[in-house]
C-alpha positions in Angstrom: -8.2 -14.3 -6.2 -8.0 -14.8 -2.5 -5.7 -17.8 -2.9 -3.5 -15.9 -5.4 -3.0 -12.9 -3.2 -2.5 -15.1 -0.2 0.2 -17.1 -1.8 1.9 -13.9 -3.1 2.0 -12.7 0.5 3.0 -16.0 2.2 5.5 -17.4 -0.3 8.5 -17.5 2.0 6.5 -19.0 4.9 5.2 -21.7 2.6 8.7 -22.4 1.4 9.9 -22.7 5.0 7.3 -25.3 5.8 8.0 -27.2 2.6 11.7 -27.2 3.4 11.1 -28.4 6.9 9.2 -31.5 5.8 11.1 -32.3 2.6 14.6 -31.1 3.3 14.6 -29.5 -0.1 15.0 -25.7 -0.6 12.2 -24.3 -2.8 14.7 -23.1 -5.4 15.7 -26.8 -6.1 12.1 -27.9 -6.8 10.8 -27.6 -10.4 8.9 -24.3 -10.6 5.5 -25.9 -11.6 5.7 -28.5 -8.8 6.7 -25.8 -6.3 3.6 -23.7 -7.4 1.3 -26.7 -6.9 2.9 -27.2 -3.4 2.2 -23.6 -2.6 -1.5 -24.1 -3.5 -1.8 -27.2 -1.4 0.2 -25.9 1.6 -1.6 -22.6 1.6 -4.9 -24.4 1.8 -3.7 -26.6 4.6 -2.4 -23.7 6.7 -4.4 -20.6 5.9 -7.9 -21.6 4.8 -10.8 -23.1 6.7 -13.2 -23.8 3.9 -11.2 -26.6 2.2 -11.0 -30.0 4.0 -7.4 -31.3 4.3 -8.1 -34.5 2.3 -9.5 -32.3 -0.5 -6.5 -30.0 -0.5 -4.1 -33.0 -0.8 -6.3 -34.8 -3.4 -6.8 -31.7 -5.6 -3.0 -30.9 -5.6 -2.1 -34.4 -6.8 -4.8 -34.3 -9.5 -3.5 -30.8 -10.5 0.0 -32.3 -11.0 -1.6 -34.7 -13.6 -3.5 -31.9 -15.3 -0.3 -29.8 -15.5 1.6 -32.7 -17.0 3.9 -33.2 -14.0 2.2 -36.4 -12.7 5.6 -37.9 -12.1 5.8 -35.5 -9.1 2.4 -36.7 -7.7 4.0 -38.9 -5.1 6.3 -36.2 -3.9 3.5 -33.7 -3.7 1.3 -36.2 -1.8 4.2 -37.0 0.6 4.9 -33.3 1.3 1.3 -32.4 2.0 0.7 -35.3 4.3 3.9 -34.4 6.2 2.5 -30.9 6.6 -0.7 -32.4 8.0 1.4 -34.3 10.6 2.8 -31.0 11.8 -0.8 -30.4 13.1 -0.8 -26.7 12.3 -3.2 -24.9 14.7 -4.5 -21.4 14.7 -4.4 -19.9 18.2 -5.8 -16.5 19.5 -2.5 -15.5 20.9 1.2 -16.4 20.6 4.7 -15.2 20.3 7.6 -15.5 17.8 9.3 -18.9 18.1 10.7 -21.7 15.9 7.2 -23.4 16.1 5.0 -20.4 15.3 4.4 -17.5 12.9 1.9 -14.6 13.0 -1.3 -14.6 10.9 -2.3 -11.2 12.0 -2.2 -9.0 15.2 -4.4 -11.4 17.1 -3.8 -14.9 15.7 -0.8 -17.2 15.4 -0.1 -20.4 13.5 1.5 -23.0 15.7 3.2 -26.3 14.6 4.1 -29.4 16.6 7.8 -28.9 15.8 10.3 -26.3 14.8 10.0 -24.7 11.4 11.7 -21.3 11.6 15.1 -20.0 12.7 15.3 -19.1 16.4 14.3 -15.5 16.7 16.8 -14.6 19.5 19.8 -15.6 17.4 18.5 -14.9 13.9 15.9 -12.1 14.2 15.9 -11.0 10.6 15.9 -14.5 9.2 13.0 -15.5 11.5 10.8 -12.6 10.5 11.8 -13.0 6.8 10.3 -16.5 6.8 7.6 -16.1 9.4 6.2 -12.9 7.9 7.2 -13.7 4.3 9.3 -10.6 3.7 12.6 -10.7 1.6 15.6 -10.8 3.9 17.0 -7.5 2.6 13.7 -5.7 3.2 13.2 -7.3 6.7 16.7 -6.1 7.6 15.9 -2.6 6.3 12.7 -2.5 8.4 14.7 -3.4 11.6 17.4 -0.8 10.8 14.9 2.0 10.1 12.0 1.1 12.3 13.5 -0.7 15.3 11.0 -2.4 17.5 8.1 -1.3 15.3 9.4 -3.4 12.4 7.8 -6.7 13.4 4.3 -5.1 13.6 4.8 -3.5 10.2 5.7 -6.9 8.7 2.7 -8.6 10.4 0.4 -6.0 9.0 1.9 -6.5 5.5 0.0 -9.8 5.4 -3.4 -8.3 6.3 -6.4 -8.4 4.0 -7.2 -4.7 3.4 -10.8 -3.7 3.0 -12.1 -1.4 0.3 -12.3 2.1 1.7 -14.0 5.1 0.1 -13.9 8.8 0.9 -17.4 10.3 1.2 -17.5 13.2 -1.3 -21.2 14.1 -1.2 -22.7 13.1 2.2 -25.9 14.9 1.2 -26.3 12.7 -1.8 -25.1 9.3 -0.5 -27.9 6.8 -0.4 -28.2 4.4 2.6 -26.7 1.0 1.9 -26.0 -2.1 3.9 -22.8 -2.4 1.9 -21.2 0.6 3.7 -20.2 1.0 7.3 -18.4 4.0 8.9 -14.6 4.0 9.1 -13.0 5.2 12.4 -11.8 8.2 10.4 -14.7 10.7 9.8 -15.6 11.1 6.2 -14.6 7.6 5.1 -16.6 4.4 4.7 -15.7 0.7 4.5 -17.2 -1.2 1.7 -18.5 -4.6 2.8 -17.9 -7.4 0.3 -16.0 -5.3 -2.2 -17.1 -3.0 -5.1 -20.3 -4.0 -6.9 -22.6 -2.2 -9.2 -24.3 -0.2 -6.4 -21.0 1.1 -5.2 -19.8 1.8 -8.7 -22.8 3.9 -9.4 -22.2 5.8 -6.2 -18.6 6.5 -7.4 -19.9 7.6 -10.8 -22.4 9.9 -9.2 -19.6 11.6 -7.2 -20.8 10.4 -3.8 -17.7 8.2 -3.1 -14.1 8.0 -4.2 -11.9 4.9 -3.4 -9.2 6.2 -1.1 -7.5 5.2 2.1 -7.5 7.8 4.8 -3.7 7.9 4.8 -3.6 8.8 1.1 -6.2 11.5 1.7 -4.2 13.3 4.3 -1.9 15.0 1.8 -4.8 16.7 0.0 -6.5 17.5 3.3 -3.4 19.3 4.6 -3.0 21.2 1.3 -6.6 22.5 1.6 -6.0 23.4 5.3 -2.7 25.2 4.5 -4.4 27.3 1.8 -7.3 28.1 4.1 -5.0 29.8 6.7 -5.4 33.6 7.3 -1.9 34.1 5.8 -2.7 32.1 2.7 -3.1 34.0 -0.6 -6.2 36.0 -0.7 -8.6 35.9 -3.7 -11.1 38.7 -3.8 -13.0 37.0 -6.6 -14.9 33.9 -5.1 -14.9 32.4 -8.6 -11.1 32.4 -8.5 -10.1 30.3 -5.5 -6.4 29.2 -4.9 -4.9 27.4 -7.8 -2.9 24.2 -7.0 -0.9 21.7 -9.1 -1.3 18.0 -8.5 2.1 17.2 -10.1 1.9 13.3 -10.0 -1.9 13.1 -10.3 -2.2 9.6 -11.5 -6.0 8.8 -11.8 -6.7 12.0 -9.9 -8.2 10.8 -6.6 -6.5 13.7 -4.7 -7.2 16.0 -7.6 -11.0 15.4 -7.2 -10.6 15.7 -3.4 -9.1 19.1 -3.7 -11.5 20.3 -6.3 -14.3 19.1 -4.1 -12.8 21.3 -1.4 -13.1 24.4 -3.6 -9.6 24.6 -5.0 -8.8 25.1 -8.7 -6.6 22.1 -9.6 -4.3 21.5 -12.5 -3.6 17.8 -12.7 -0.5 16.5 -14.5 1.3 13.2 -14.9 3.6 11.4 -17.2 1.1 8.6 -17.7 -1.4 9.8 -20.4 -3.7 6.8 -19.8 -4.2 7.8 -16.2 -4.9 11.4 -17.1 -7.5 10.1 -19.6 -9.2 8.2 -16.7 -9.3 11.4 -14.7 -10.8 13.3 -17.7 -13.5 10.7 -17.9 -14.2 11.1 -14.2 -14.4 14.8 -14.4 -16.8 14.5 -17.3 -19.1 12.5 -15.0 -18.6 14.8 -12.0 -18.6 18.2 -13.7 -16.7 20.0 -10.9 -15.6 22.7 -13.3 -12.4 23.2 -11.3 -10.1 20.6 -12.8 -7.7 21.3 -15.7 -5.7 18.4 -17.1 -2.2 19.2 -18.4 0.2 16.7 -19.8 3.6 16.7 -18.1 5.3 18.2 -21.2 2.9 21.2 -21.3 3.4 22.4 -17.7 4.5 26.1 -17.2 8.2 26.7 -16.8 8.0 30.0 -14.9 8.5 29.9 -11.2 5.7 30.3 -8.7 3.0 29.5 -11.2 0.7 27.9 -8.6 -0.4 28.9 -5.0 0.3 25.3 -3.9 1.9 22.2 -5.4 1.1 18.6 -4.2 3.6 16.0 -5.2 2.8 12.3 -4.4 6.1 10.9 -5.7 6.8 7.4 -7.0 8.1 5.4 -4.1 8.9 1.9 -2.7 5.3 1.3 -1.6 6.5 -0.2 1.7 3.4 1.3 3.4 1.0 -0.6 1.2 2.5 -4.1 1.1 -0.9 -5.6 2.3 -2.8 -3.8 -0.5 -0.1 -4.6 -3.1 1.3 -8.0 -2.1 3.4 -8.4 -5.2 5.5 -5.3 -4.4 7.7 -7.1 -1.8 9.1 -9.4 -4.5 10.2 -6.7 -6.9 11.2 -4.1 -4.4 14.7 -5.3 -3.9 15.3 -5.2 -7.7 14.6 -1.5 -7.7 17.5 0.9 -8.0 16.9 2.8 -4.7 19.5 5.4 -5.6 17.8 6.1 -8.9 14.4 6.2 -7.1 15.7 8.8 -4.6 17.1 10.9 -7.4 13.7 10.9 -9.1 12.0 11.9 -5.8 14.5 14.7 -5.3 14.1 15.9 -8.9 10.3 16.0 -8.7 10.3 17.7 -5.3 12.8 20.4 -6.5 10.6 21.0 -9.6 7.5 21.2 -7.4 9.3 23.7 -5.1 10.1 25.9 -8.1 6.5 26.0 -9.3 4.9 26.6 -5.9 4.3 30.1 -4.6 3.1 29.5 -1.1 2.5 25.8 -0.1 4.4 22.7 -1.0 3.1 19.2 0.1 5.2 16.1 -0.4 3.8 12.6 0.2 4.7 8.9 -0.3 3.1 5.6 0.5 6.5 4.5 2.0 7.4 4.0 5.7 11.2 4.2 5.1 12.9 7.4 6.4 15.2 7.6 3.4 12.2 8.4 1.2 10.5 10.6 3.8 12.2 12.5 6.7 15.7 12.2 5.4 14.8 13.3 1.9 12.9 16.3 3.2 15.8 17.3 5.4 18.1 17.0 2.5 15.8 19.2 0.4 15.5 21.9 3.1 19.3 22.0 3.5 19.7 22.5 -0.3 20.1 26.0 -1.9 16.5 25.8 -3.2 15.1 24.3 0.0 16.4 27.2 2.1 13.4 29.1 0.7 11.0 26.7 2.4 10.1 26.0 6.0 8.7 22.7 7.3 5.3 23.3 8.9 4.4 19.8 9.8 5.1 16.2 8.8 3.8 12.8 9.8 4.6 9.1 9.1 1.6 6.7 9.4 2.5 3.1 10.0 0.0 0.6 8.7 -3.0 0.0 11.1 -5.3 -3.0 10.9 -8.6 -3.7 12.5 -12.2 -3.9 11.6 -12.9 -0.2 11.4 -9.5 1.3 11.8 -7.6 0.1 8.7 -5.0 2.6 7.4 -2.2 2.2 4.9 1.2 3.4 5.7 2.6 6.6 4.3 4.2 10.0 4.9 3.1 13.6 4.4 5.1 16.8 4.8 3.8 20.4 4.5 6.2 23.2 3.7 5.6 27.0 3.4 7.7 29.4 1.4 9.7 31.8 3.7 
């Protein structure tokens, strides 16, 4: 799995190295042979538990097993040429024709030039060195400026499993958990095992990145303000709608914070997962409502949280495959969907409207909110606060990228 996700992340970098030693663009190499080369080159460059001779030998043998033994000589020659590049991992470095970043601290350095010169071909260099499609690399530079390179470096990080602590009074001590820099979150050492799964089933933990949790946190804070709707009956706290609830991580977060939550989504299978989780947790504050059964009358809920479908550009490290399908998305259609969902949420919300994405692109975030607020319906809303989080890596500081905006009805 580590190799698969690594190759998904590093494909363009692997192709650049293969092209440098073979003078053959990856697209001209038979797909199966190219895949075997990715495996071999990835092991030579990015792993330290496989000896070079073993990486070369296993790749040649794999060609035979995959019935492309005729390419064994070519594969052997390419991999041995990569060895002669003497790739070395250094604790520091900078962008150049001979180097590419591994993470914020480490660089991979070759004995000769591999990549385009960054001064003359900035986008092309970062596309190959950080393995980001050219169109997306260009969009990052246009939208994020000098922050773009760091975002692309972080897109190749290996994210830890992070869990929100829902019941600190019940959470049992474990050497599998260490505190995250964000209070209320823990990092799971070694991934989810039976012990962690039991803690999740008991309602002690919920898998969630702190950036994703910010939207629900801000919703709870907004409805706790003195000017929020009052509910004389303690058994009837503010009622919110989680409009794109998915599996309901934010739903459970808000229910745990004392809100009544109606969870809705167009994906029935995800709502079924949420129903199963509620059956285990017994919050008593979650109502599941299929998208087609939502009320049509305006201002049916005190607050509406809408975590819209988006480009996922803030979670490229956690979802390495996204970068390859992203440019096939119809961005205009995606923006239209986001606008439609936000307008519907604005109609259903009485007091507070929270919009969130896991994107770092302004077109889906600040610009879209500005467009909404300038619309006829949006004039009824005032932006209270908004924040874009760029991805953050580090032992205890990891955060995904994303955006949250809180609006209050005038």
